[in-house]
N, C-alpha and C positions, 0 to 999 in steps of 0.2 A: 531287386530288393523290395522299393518301396512299394511298388505298384505290388508286387506278391502280399506283403504284410497289409496294405488297405484292402487287399480281397479276402481274407479273415472276416467272418460275418462278425466275431464278437468286435472287430478293431472296425470295420466301417460302421457300426453302429456308434460308438464310441466316439467317431470322428464326424458322424451325422448330427448327435447330439450336441458335440461342442459349435457345430456350426449354427443349429438354430439358435443356443444360447446366446452368442455372439450376436448373432441376428435380432435376437430379443432386446438384447442390451443397447444393442444399434439402437434401433426404434424407442426406448423408456429413455436414454439419453436425445433425441430429438426430440418425443414430447416434453421432455423437462423445459431444453433449451424456448421451445413456443408458449409453454405456461410461463416462465419467466419473462419473456418478451411481453406477452400481453401484461402483464402483473406491473411491468415496470413503466409501459406507454400509459395504463390507467394513474399510474402514482405521479407521472411526471404532467399528465394534463392537469389531475385535482390541483397539484402545487403551481403551474400556470394560472389556472384560473383564479388561485388564491392571491396570485403576485409573487409568491417566493420560487420561481423556476429556476432560480440560481443555487446550487450549481449541477443540480438534477439533469435538465437540459440539455447541459454539453458534457455527460458521461460519454465515454467511448474507450473501450479497450483495446489495445495494440498487444501491449506487453506487461501491460498492469494486470493486478487479481481481479479488480473489479473495473469500474468507469474511471481509474483515477487519469489514466492518459489525458481524455480529451476535458479532463476539468483543468489540467495543468495547463495545456496549449491553450486554453480559455482565458486565463487567469494572468499568464505570459503575455498574450494577445493584449490584453488592454494596458498593459504595462510597458507596451513596445518594446519586448525583450525575444528575439529570436534566436542569439547564441549566448546562452548565459553560463552559469558554473552553477554546480551542483556537491551536494554531501550525503551520498547515502547511507546509513548504518542498520545492516541487516538485511542484505543485496541477496541473499542465499548466491546461485550459479548463475544469475545475471539472467537467466530466461524471462524471469516472471519480476519484475521490481517497479519502483514509481520515475526510475531514470533513464531505463533502457533505451525507451524512443527519443527522450533528450539527446541523448547522447547518440544516435542516430539521425539526429536530427542537425548533427554539428556543436552540440553543446560540449563540455568539456567536465571533468568533477573528478571523483574520489568515491570509491565505493570501502566500504569497511564489513567485514563477515568473519562471524568467530569459527566457523567451520572451515578446517584445512581443505578436505575434498572441493568443497562447494567453491573454494577459492583457484584450486588447480584447475577444476573446469570452465572455470570464468575466465583466467589468466590464458587457457587452449581458445575458449570460443572467440575472445574479445583481443586477440595480440594484434590487431590492424589495429584498433584504438590504442593499447598502450603504446606500440611502436612509435605512432605518431604524436604521441604525449598529451591524448584527449583523455585519456584513463589511467587511474592508478589505482591497484587493488591493493589493500590491507590487512593481511589477516591478522585480526585481533577480537579476542572477547573483550566486550567493552563493560564498564560497570561504574555505576556512579561515583565511585572513590578515584576512578584515575581517568575518567571523560577526557578534564581538560588537558591534565597531563600528555595522555596520549593525543591528542590534539596538536599539541606545542611539540611533541617530539618528534612528532611524524610532519612537520611542516604543514599541516593542513592551514590553508587562508584563513585569517580573521573574519572576514565577511564573503557569502557566495548568494547567489539569487535563490537556492532553493536548498532546504532541506529535509529528507523525507528520514524518519525512523520509527523503527517496527521489529520490538525485539521482545514480544511476549511481555514476561511478567516485568520486565525492569525499562520498560519505554519511559515513563513519567517520572521513574529516580533519574535517570542518566539526563534528559530533559532538562529538570530541574537544576540538576548540575553542574550544566553545561554553561559554563559563563563565559570561555574563552571565544564563541561562536555568536554571530550576526548574519542573520539570514533574512531577506527580506517574504519570503515567502514559506512556511513551515508547513508538512503535511504529516501530522504524526495518529497512529494506530491508538482507538479509544474502546473501552468497554461500553457497547450501547446495550446490556442484559438489563440495566438500571435506568430509570426514568432520568430527564436531562437536568434537575433540579438538584437528583443526587451527588453525595460527596462521598465516594467511596474509592479504595486503594489497597491495593495488595500490597502486603508489608515486603520489603527487601531480606531475601533469603539467596546469600551467594550461592550461586549454579544453580537455582533454583528453576523448574523447567513445570512448564501449565499441563496442570492435570485434566484439562479437556472440559471444566465444569464452569459456572460463571465467574470463578476467582480467576480474574485475570487484569492485568494492567489497571488502568484507572479510569472512573466516569469521566464523561465530556464534562462536566460541573467543575472537578480537577483542574482537568488540562487547560481549562478555561482562565485558573485562577492562576496557573504557573504562567501560561500566555502574557498575562497582564502585567507580571515581573519584568516581562521580555520585551513590555512596549509591543505586542502582537494582539489585534482581533480576530475571534473568530470567524471564520467567513462563511461556513457550511460545511457539510458535510455530504458523502457517497450515498447512496442509496441502499446498500448493504447494513450500513451502520458499524463501519469498520475503520474508516479512517477519515479527520475533522482536516480541515486547511484554516491555516490562520495568516494571516497577513501584517507588518507593520502599520502600527496606527495613522501613519502619513500616506499608507500605500492604500488602506480601506477607506479612509474619510474621501480622499481623491478618485478611486477606481470602484470602489464598492461600497454606497452609499446603504446605511441602517434603514432599511425601507419596511423590516420586520421585524417582531419580537424575538428574543435569542432562544427562547422556548420552538420555536417554528423552525429554527434553523437545526435542530436536532433530528437524526434518524435513527429510530430502535435498531436493533441486531435483525437484520434479515438473514441469515446464512443461508436458506433457502434460495437466494437470488446471486450466488457466490455465481460468477461467470463460469465457473470449470464444475459442474454439478457433482463432480468426485473429489472435489480439492478439501 
């Protein structure tokens, strides 16, 4: 029956067009990847020449959205931590986040995600890690008002090696109100649409969603101020201008000597560099 349908002239024409469009899409995606790679290499080369190679020279993607996987491995390599602990808030279904690779490499920790379907998928896909005690998944919407209560109620450890926080509009609000947790390293989403010195942040609106414009989260300047109150120092940003890395004052002074100005640690939003061209 299928072969008969394919022989119908109109159907055959449609299938041929669909096949051609799929090929064009594949070629465009490949060319996008090539152009991304070329531009990344140019950026890294310029940064290396100027003495600001970290963290760009260490970017690598396995499960992270961009180059966060490679940066985090470099950071913890300097700290001598091969199997640590993490807390990630805003993990999705676990297929793409900042701690999946660490989990695969023997780390243990907790994922907090508000979407029930994503949590169900993650529990199915990562049952092996859950059963071994390496991973716990908490299905909960996080708000600035209840973040500490949630962490205490769920028995989240008071200290972790890594905190990863990415919940769009509310990221900075939640981080600012998070007082019951200490992290050696934090990776936090920032708004790279504004220049580095700018102090802009979105207002807190319960249940608010990102409208796809520049009005999202908070600028790096705001996050750096929040970090200072937590005795953390800004270490750098990844090249797409999406996530910033912070380390405790002690760790920063020992392992990440400040050799360049703060403004040179900033990366503007370069969403055309997202490793998934259709993300």
